N, C-alpha and C positions, 0 to 999 in steps of 0.2 A: 466528324466531317465525312460526307459521302463522296464517293468517287463517281464522276460523270461517265456515262456510257460513251464509248467511242464508236462512231459509225462511218464507214466508207461507202460512198455512193458514186455512181457514174451518171452524168447528166449535164444539164446546163441551168444556170440561174435564170429565172424568169425576169428578174430585175437585179440591179446591183446589190450585192450582199453588204448591208450597211448596219453599223453598230446602232442599237436603239430601235431597230425594226425587225419584224419577222422576216425570214428568208423563204422564198418560194423556189423550189427546185423541180424542174421537169426531168424526171428520171428516165433512163434509157429503156425501161420496160413500158413506158407510156403513162405511168402514174405521176402525180404531182405531190410533192411533200411540202408541208408548211411546218416550219420550225417554231420554237418559242423565240423570244427576243434575243437577238445577237448581242453578245457582250465583247467579242474580240474577233478580228479578221486578220489572217496572215496569208499573203500570196506566196506560195511555195515555188511555183514555176509558171510558165505560160499555160500549162495544162492542169495545174493542181492548186487548189486553195484550201486552207484549213481555217475553220471558224468555230468559235465556241458560242453556245447559246446558254440560256439559263439552266438547261437540263442536260445537254449533251455536247460532245466535241465531234465535229464532222470533218472528214476529208472528202472534198468534192473533186473527182477526176472529171475534168471538163470534156464534154462531148460536143463536137462542132455540129451546128445545125446545117444540114445539107439541103436547104430550100432556096 
């Protein structure tokens, strides 16, 4: 059994993070991250969500859009 890589990122989800779909994350540095298929999502707080994909476990620190 392999251990999944744990990744913490700051940004915002482009679309809702949904089990069975890939996640698109607009990162604070201006880049966009596309994940593998999401298998589990857990809302930690208003500013943080943890989700697991086929390959990794992510902690997303939500950044508000100031537009």
